[in-house]
N, C-alpha and C positions, 0 to 999 in steps of 0.2 A: 406409902402413898405419895409423899412429897418427892421421894426419889424418882418414882415412876413418872410423875408429871414433869419434873425438870429434865428427865432424859428424853422425853418426847416433845419438848417445847420447840426445838429447832425444826423438827419435821412438821409440827403444827403450823409454824410460821410460813414455811415453804409451801405447804398445801393451801393455806389461805391466800398466799400470793398467786398461786396458779389459778385459783378460782377467781381472783380479782382480775387477772389478765383475761380470762374467759368472759368476765362481765364487760370489760371494755370492748371485746370483739362483738358481743351481742349488741351493745349500744351503738357500735359503728354500723352494723348491719341494719339496725332499727332506724338510725338516722338516714342511712342511704335509701331505705325503702320509703320513708316519709317524704324525703326530698324528691324522689322520683315521682311519687304520686302528685305532689304539688306541681311539679313541672309539667306532667302530662295534663293535669286539669287546666292549667293556664294556657297550654298549647291548644287545647280544645276551645277554650274561651276566646282566644285571639285568632282562631283559624278563619281565613278569608279576609283579614284586614289587608289593605293594599300596601301598607308600609311596615309590615311586621319584620322584626329583626331576624336575620339568618345567621346562624352560628354553626361552627364545626361540631362534629359529633364528639370530639375529645374535650370540648369545653366543659368545665365543672358545672354541675347542675345548679349550684347557687348563682353562678353568673348568668345562666339561662333564665332563672327565675327573675333576677333583677332586670334582665332585658325585656322579659314579658311585661313586668310591671311598668317599665318605662314606655312600652308601646301602648299600654292601656292609658297611661297618663297623657300621652300625646293625643289619643282619641278623645279623652274627656276635655281637652283644651279646644276642641273644634266647636263650631257653632252648634246650637241646640238641635237644629233640624238636619244635621248631616247624616248621611246613611250609615256611617260607621257607628255613631252613637246609637242609632236605632238598632243596629245589629247587636251591639253590646247589651242593650235593654232586653232583647229577645233571649240572650244567652246568659243572663245573670242567674238563671235557675241552675246552671251547671255548677256554680260555686255553692249555691244554697243546698243542693241535693247531696253534696259530698263534702261535709265539713269535719268529719271525724279525724282527718289527718291534721287539722289545725288544733286539736286538743293536745296541748303539750305538757300537761301537769304530770302525768305518769313518767314521761321521758325525762323531764327536768328533775323530778324527784330521784329517779334512778341514777341520773348523772351526778346529782349533788351527793348522793350516798357514796358512789364510787370515788368521787374526788375527795371527799372528806375523810374517808376511811384509810386513805394512804398515810395520813398522819398517825394512824394507830400502830403501824409496824415498828417504828423505833420504840414506842412504849411497850409493845409486846416483847421486843428483844430485851429491854431493861427488866421487864417482869420475869422473863425466863432466867435472866442473870441472877435476880434476887432469889428465885426459887432454887437455883443450883447452889448458890452460896449458902442459903439456909439449910439445904439438904446436907451440904458438907459439914457445916457447923453442928448440925444435929446428929451427926454420926457418933457411934459409940467410941469410947476411949480406945477400944481394942481394934478399931477400924484401921486398915492398912493405909499407908501413904498413897498407894495407887488409887484407892477408892476416892480419897479426898482430891487427888489431882484430876481424876476423871470428872468429878463434880465441877471443879473450876474450869475444866475444858468445855463442859456443857455450857457453862455460863458465857465463855468467850464466843462459842459458836452461836449461841442464841442471840447475842448482841450483833454479831456479824450478819446473821440471817435477817434480822429485823432491819438493819440499816441498808443492806443490799436490796432487800425487797422494796423498801421505800424509794431508793434511787431509781431502780428499774421502772417502777410504776409511775414515778414522777416523769420519767422520760417518755413513757407511753402516753401518759396524759397530756403532755405538752404537744404531742403529735396529733392526737385525735380531738382534743377539746376545741381548737379553732373551728373545726367543722361543725361541732355541736353548737357553738355560739352563732355561727352563720345560719344554721337551721332555725334557731330561735328568732333571729332577725328576719329570716324569710317568712316565717309564720306570722310575725307581727306585721310585716309589710303587706302580706296577702289579706290579713284581717282588716287593716286600715283601708286598703284599696277596695275591698268588697263593700265596706261600710260607706266609703265615699261615692262609689258608683251607684249604690242603691239610693243614697240620700239625694244625689244630684238628679238622677233619673226620675225619682218620685217627685221632686220639686218641678221638674220639667213637665211631667204628666199633669200635675195640679195646675200649673200655669197655662197648660194647653186646653183646659176644660172651659175656659172663658170666665168672665167675671161672675161673681156670686150675686144673689138676689139683693143683698144689702148694697153692693156696689152699684147695681143697676138702678135701684131706687135713689141712691145718692146722685147718680148722674142725671136722672130725670128731674130731680129737684133743682139741681144746679142749672139745668137747661131752662126750666121754667122761670127761675129768678132772672136769668139773663134776658129771657124773652120779655118779661114784664118790665124790665128796666130800660128796654130799647125804645126811645122816643119816636122812632120811625115806624113802629109797629102800630097799625090802625086799631087793633084790639086794645092796646094800651091807652090810646087817646080816648076811646069810647068809655073806658072804665073810670077816667078821671072825672070828678064832679065839675059841672058847668058853673060859671060865675052868675050869681043871681041878678046883679046889676045889669048884665048884658041882656 
C-alpha cells in the first residue's frame, strides 16, 4: 500500500496543480463578469449626465468604473437643486435593484483558498519524498537494488513536481491577483458611493420638506417676544400699567 501511494504521488501533485490552474481560470472569468456588470450598471446610472467621461473601448473595466465614480462625485458636488442631482435621485433605484454583484464574500473566499493552497505543493512534494523513502526502507532484505533506486527516484520526482507546481502557480497568481484586488476596490467604491448618494439625497429631501411643527412654534414664540419688547408697538404700551399718581 505504501509503495502504491508513493508511486502515484507525483501524478497526484500534477493533477492537483492542473485543477488549481483551472480554478484560477474560473476566478478570472468570474471577476471579469462581475466587473462588467458593475460597469454596465454605473453606465446606466450616469446616462444623460452632461459631463460624463468618454473612454475608449479598450480601456480596462476597472478604469471605467473609477471614471464613473468620479463623474458621480462631480454631480454630488453641485448645488442641491441642480438638475443632475435630481436625475441621480430618480435613478438611485438602479443600484438598489441590482446589488447581487456587490456581494463579494464567495469570490473572496474562493480567491483566498486558491492563493493559500499554493503553499501546499512544496509540502506535498516533501510528503511524497518521505513516503518513497519509507517505502524503500520498508522493503524486504531480498529486494533488488533496482527497486530501492526506483523508490528514491520517486522521492526526487515528487519533490520536483511539488516545487515546480508551486512556482508555476505563484507566477499565475502574480498575474491575475492584481485584477482581483482591483475588483474588491471597485466593489467597495460602489458601495460607499451608493451609501453617500442615498444619504445626501435623503438629507436634501428632508430639508426640502420645510420646518417641522416644533420649529414653527419656536419661531412664533420668538416673534412674539420680539414684538412684546418693542417700545414702538402700541399694543405693548397699552399692556404696561399706568402710574397711579398721574
